[in-house]
C-alpha positions as CSV (number, residue, x, y, z in Angstrom):
1,M,-10.8,-8.1,-43.0
2,A,-12.8,-11.0,-41.6
3,T,-10.2,-13.6,-42.4
4,S,-7.4,-11.6,-40.7
5,T,-9.4,-11.1,-37.5
6,T,-10.2,-14.9,-37.0
7,S,-6.5,-15.8,-37.6
8,R,-5.2,-13.4,-34.8
9,T,-7.7,-14.3,-32.1
10,P,-6.3,-17.8,-31.0
11,A,-2.7,-16.4,-31.0
12,V,-3.7,-13.7,-28.4
13,A,-6.0,-15.9,-26.2
14,T,-3.5,-18.7,-25.5
15,P,-0.8,-16.6,-23.8
16,A,-3.5,-14.8,-21.8
17,R,-4.6,-18.1,-20.3
18,T,-1.0,-19.4,-19.6
19,K,0.6,-16.2,-18.2
20,P,-1.3,-16.2,-14.8
21,A,-0.4,-19.8,-14.2
22,A,3.3,-19.2,-15.0
23,R,3.3,-16.1,-12.8
24,R,1.8,-18.1,-9.9
25,Q,4.5,-20.7,-10.3
26,I,7.2,-18.1,-10.2
27,V,5.7,-16.5,-7.1
28,D,5.3,-19.9,-5.4
29,A,8.9,-20.7,-6.2
30,K,10.1,-17.4,-4.8
31,A,8.0,-18.0,-1.7
32,R,9.4,-21.5,-1.2
33,W,12.9,-20.2,-1.6
34,F,12.3,-17.3,0.9
35,N,10.7,-19.6,3.4
36,G,13.7,-22.0,3.2
37,F,16.1,-19.1,3.6
38,C,14.2,-17.9,6.7
39,V,14.2,-21.4,8.2
40,S,17.9,-21.8,7.6
41,V,18.6,-18.4,9.3
42,L,16.4,-19.3,12.3
43,V,18.1,-22.7,12.7
44,V,21.6,-21.1,12.6
45,F,20.6,-18.5,15.2
46,A,18.9,-21.1,17.4
47,V,22.1,-23.3,17.4
48,I,24.2,-20.2,18.2
49,W,22.0,-19.3,21.1
50,A,21.6,-22.9,22.4
51,L,25.3,-23.9,22.3
52,P,26.5,-22.0,25.4
53,L,23.6,-23.5,27.5
54,V,24.2,-27.0,26.2
55,W,27.9,-26.7,26.8
56,A,27.3,-25.4,30.4
57,A,24.9,-28.4,31.0
58,V,27.5,-30.9,29.7
59,T,30.3,-29.4,31.7
60,S,28.3,-29.3,34.9
61,L,27.8,-33.1,34.5
62,R,31.6,-33.9,34.1
63,P,34.1,-34.7,36.9
64,E,36.4,-31.8,37.8
65,G,39.5,-33.9,37.0
66,E,38.2,-34.6,33.5
67,I,37.4,-30.9,33.0
68,A,40.9,-29.9,34.1
69,V,42.5,-32.2,31.4
70,N,40.1,-31.1,28.5
71,P,37.9,-28.2,29.4
72,A,36.3,-27.9,25.9
73,A,35.2,-31.5,25.5
74,W,31.5,-32.2,24.7
75,W,31.4,-35.7,26.1
76,S,32.3,-37.4,29.3
77,G,33.3,-41.0,30.2
78,S,31.7,-40.8,33.6
79,W,28.7,-38.5,34.0
80,T,28.1,-37.3,37.6
81,F,25.7,-35.0,39.5
82,D,28.3,-34.2,42.2
83,A,28.4,-30.5,41.1
84,Y,24.6,-30.1,41.5
85,A,24.8,-31.8,44.9
86,K,27.5,-29.5,46.1
87,V,25.6,-26.4,44.9
88,L,22.3,-27.4,46.3
89,G,23.9,-28.4,49.6
90,T,25.6,-25.0,50.0
91,G,23.9,-21.7,51.0
92,D,20.2,-20.9,51.0
93,I,19.3,-21.7,47.4
94,Q,15.6,-22.6,48.3
95,N,15.2,-19.1,49.8
96,W,16.9,-17.5,46.8
97,Y,14.4,-19.3,44.5
98,L,11.5,-18.1,46.6
99,N,12.8,-14.6,46.8
100,S,13.3,-14.4,43.0
101,F,9.9,-15.8,42.3
102,V,8.0,-13.5,44.7
103,A,10.0,-10.4,43.6
104,A,9.5,-11.2,39.8
105,A,5.8,-12.1,40.1
106,V,4.9,-9.0,42.2
107,T,6.9,-6.6,40.0
108,A,5.3,-8.1,36.9
109,I,1.8,-7.6,38.4
110,L,2.7,-4.0,39.3
111,A,4.0,-3.4,35.8
112,V,0.8,-4.6,34.3
113,V,-1.5,-2.6,36.6
114,V,0.5,0.7,36.4
115,C,1.3,0.6,32.7
116,S,-2.2,-0.4,31.7
117,M,-3.7,2.4,33.7
118,A,-1.3,4.9,32.2
119,G,-1.9,3.6,28.7
120,F,-5.7,3.8,29.2
121,A,-5.5,7.4,30.5
122,L,-3.3,8.5,27.7
123,S,-5.3,6.9,25.0
124,Q,-8.9,7.3,26.1
125,T,-9.1,10.4,28.2
126,K,-8.4,14.0,27.2
127,F,-6.7,16.4,29.6
128,R,-4.4,19.4,29.4
129,G,-0.8,18.5,28.8
130,R,-1.6,14.9,27.7
131,R,0.8,15.2,24.7
132,W,3.6,16.6,26.9
133,L,3.1,13.7,29.3
134,F,3.2,11.2,26.5
135,A,6.4,12.7,25.2
136,L,7.9,12.7,28.8
137,I,7.2,9.0,29.1
138,G,8.7,8.4,25.7
139,A,11.8,10.2,26.7
140,G,12.3,7.4,29.3
141,L,13.1,5.0,26.4
142,V,16.5,6.8,25.8
143,I,17.6,6.8,29.4
144,P,19.7,3.7,30.4
145,P,18.4,2.1,33.6
146,Q,22.0,2.1,35.0
147,V,21.9,5.9,35.1
148,L,19.1,5.8,37.7
149,I,20.9,3.4,40.0
150,V,22.7,6.0,42.2
151,P,19.7,8.3,42.7
152,L,17.5,5.3,43.5
153,F,20.0,3.9,45.9
154,N,20.2,7.2,47.8
155,E,16.4,7.5,47.8
156,F,16.0,4.0,49.3
157,N,18.8,4.6,51.8
158,T,17.0,7.7,53.0
159,L,13.8,5.8,53.4
160,H,15.6,3.0,55.3
161,L,14.4,0.4,52.7
162,L,17.8,-1.1,51.9
163,N,18.1,-4.9,52.7
164,T,14.3,-5.3,52.6
165,Y,12.0,-6.9,50.2
166,W,10.4,-3.5,49.5
167,A,13.7,-2.5,47.8
168,L,13.2,-5.3,45.2
169,I,9.5,-4.6,44.6
170,L,9.2,-0.8,44.7
171,Q,12.2,-0.3,42.4
172,A,10.1,-1.9,39.6
173,L,7.3,0.7,39.9
174,P,8.7,2.9,37.2
175,A,8.1,0.1,34.7
176,P,9.6,0.2,31.2
177,P,7.9,3.0,29.1
178,I,7.5,0.6,26.2
179,A,4.9,-1.2,28.2
180,V,2.8,2.0,28.4
181,F,3.0,2.4,24.7
182,V,1.9,-1.2,24.1
183,F,-1.2,-0.8,26.2
184,A,-2.0,2.6,24.7
185,A,-1.8,1.2,21.2
186,F,-4.1,-1.7,22.2
187,F,-6.6,0.6,23.8
188,R,-6.7,2.9,20.7
189,G,-7.6,-0.1,18.6
190,I,-10.8,-0.7,20.6
191,P,-13.9,1.1,19.2
192,A,-14.7,4.2,21.1
193,E,-18.4,3.4,20.9
194,L,-17.9,0.9,23.7
195,A,-16.7,3.6,26.2
196,E,-19.4,6.0,25.0
197,S,-22.2,3.4,25.5
198,A,-20.8,2.6,29.0
199,H,-20.8,6.3,29.9
200,V,-24.4,6.5,28.8
201,D,-25.2,3.6,31.1
202,G,-23.5,5.5,34.0
203,A,-20.2,3.5,34.2
204,S,-17.2,5.3,35.7
205,W,-13.8,5.5,33.9
206,F,-12.4,2.8,36.3
207,R,-15.3,0.5,35.6
208,I,-14.8,1.0,31.8
209,Y,-11.1,0.2,32.2
210,Q,-11.5,-2.8,34.4
211,G,-14.7,-4.4,33.0
212,I,-14.5,-3.6,29.3
213,Y,-11.0,-2.7,28.1
214,M,-8.7,-4.9,30.2
215,P,-10.5,-8.2,29.2
216,L,-9.9,-7.2,25.5
217,T,-6.2,-6.8,25.9
218,R,-5.1,-10.2,27.1
219,P,-2.2,-10.5,24.6
220,A,-0.8,-7.2,25.8
221,V,-1.2,-8.3,29.4
222,S,0.5,-11.6,28.8
223,A,3.4,-10.0,26.9
224,V,4.1,-7.3,29.5
225,F,3.8,-9.7,32.4
226,I,6.1,-12.4,30.9
227,F,8.8,-9.9,29.8
228,Q,8.7,-8.0,33.1
229,F,8.9,-11.3,35.0
230,V,11.9,-12.4,32.9
231,W,13.6,-9.0,33.3
232,S,13.1,-9.1,37.1
233,W,14.3,-12.6,37.4
234,N,17.5,-11.8,35.5
235,N,18.1,-8.5,37.3
236,F,21.4,-8.6,39.0
237,L,22.9,-5.2,39.6
238,W,20.1,-3.7,41.8
239,P,19.6,-6.8,44.1
240,L,23.4,-6.9,44.4
241,L,23.5,-3.4,45.7
242,V,20.5,-3.4,48.0
243,M,20.7,-6.9,49.5
244,T,23.5,-7.8,52.0
245,N,21.6,-10.4,54.0
246,T,22.4,-13.8,52.5
247,R,18.9,-15.3,53.1
248,M,17.2,-12.4,51.4
249,M,19.3,-12.5,48.2
250,T,17.8,-13.3,44.8
251,L,18.9,-16.4,42.9
252,P,21.4,-14.7,40.5
253,V,23.1,-12.8,43.3
254,G,23.2,-15.8,45.6
255,L,24.6,-18.1,42.9
256,S,27.2,-15.5,42.1
257,Q,28.3,-15.6,45.7
258,V,28.5,-19.4,45.6
259,S,30.4,-19.4,42.3
260,S,32.9,-16.9,43.7
261,A,33.5,-19.2,46.6
262,Y,34.2,-22.2,44.3
263,G,37.1,-20.5,42.6
264,I,38.2,-22.5,39.5
265,H,35.7,-25.4,40.1
266,Y,34.1,-25.1,36.7
267,A,31.6,-27.9,37.2
268,Q,30.0,-26.1,40.2
269,I,30.1,-22.8,38.3
270,M,28.3,-24.3,35.3
271,A,25.8,-26.1,37.6
272,S,25.0,-22.7,39.2
273,A,24.4,-21.2,35.7
274,V,22.1,-24.1,34.7
275,L,20.1,-23.8,38.0
276,G,19.7,-20.1,37.4
277,A,18.4,-20.5,33.8
278,L,16.2,-23.5,34.5
279,P,13.2,-21.6,35.8
280,L,13.2,-19.3,32.8
281,L,13.3,-22.3,30.5
282,L,10.3,-23.8,32.3
283,V,8.4,-20.5,31.9
284,F,9.2,-20.4,28.2
285,V,8.1,-24.1,27.7
286,I,4.8,-23.6,29.6
287,F,3.9,-20.1,28.2
288,Q,5.6,-20.3,24.7
289,R,2.2,-19.9,23.0
290,R,1.5,-16.7,25.0
291,I,5.0,-15.4,24.4
292,V,4.8,-15.8,20.6
293,E,1.3,-14.4,20.6
294,G,2.3,-11.4,22.6
295,V,5.3,-10.6,20.5
296,A,3.3,-11.1,17.3
297,T,0.4,-8.8,18.4
298,T,2.3,-6.1,20.2
299,G,5.7,-6.0,18.6
300,F,7.2,-6.2,22.1
301,K,10.9,-7.2,21.6
C-alpha cells in the first residue's frame, strides 16, 4: 500500500502546478485577441466617421473649376482659401457665431441647474406622487422633440417671443429627461448619512444640494453640460422657425442661408460646413477628457 501511494503522488502534483499557468496563458491570449478586435472595429468606425469631414475640408480648399471637372478627387494641384474668404466676407457670420455660443452656453447652464434640482428632489426627498412624477418624466423619453414644435411655436407666438433671443433660450428649459435620470442616479450613490448629518446641523435642503451634493457630481455636470451644449449648437429646426432677422440667426441657420445663395458652388458650401463644425471640434479637443469621463461614469450616450 505504501509503495503505490508514493508512486501516484508526483503524477497528480505536476499537472496541478501547470494547469493554472496554462489557463492564464489561454486567458491572456483571448484578452489580446479581443483587444485587437475592439481596436480594429474602433479604427474602422473612426475612419468612416472622419471621411466626410476630411472630404469636405479638402473640397473647400480646391478651386471651383477643378471641382467641376472631378468632384470626387481627394487632392488638388492648387490649394486656395478663396471659398473661406467668400463665406467669411458674406453675411453676419461673426454675429452668428456669437448667437450660437451664447444660446448654447446659456441653455447648457439651464439644463444643468434644472435637471440637477429635479434629480435631487426625486432621489433624496419623499413626497406624495413622487413615483408618478418620476414615471411622467420618463415618458418624455419616448416623445420625439419634433412633436412639440407646433405647440411650442404657438405658445411663443402668443407670448410675442418669436424673433427674440428668449425664443432660443427658453425653449431649452424642458431639458432632455435623460439628464434628470443621470443626476438622480448620481445622487442615489451618495451616502444618505451626509444629508442626515447636515440636517442635524440645521442645513436646509437647498444648502445640502448646493454645498454637499453638487460638488460630488462633477462628472455628471460635465456630461450634461457638454452634451446639451453640442445639442443646442447643432439645433437647426427650432432656430430656423423662430428667427427671421438675419443678424439674430444661429450659425447653422445662417450658413444654410449662405449655402442656398451659392447654388452649385461646392467649395463655398463645404467651407460653410467646415466652419460650422470647427467650434465643436475645438470643444471636443479641449474637453475630450471630461467627455470620456462623463460617458464612462454616467452612461450618457
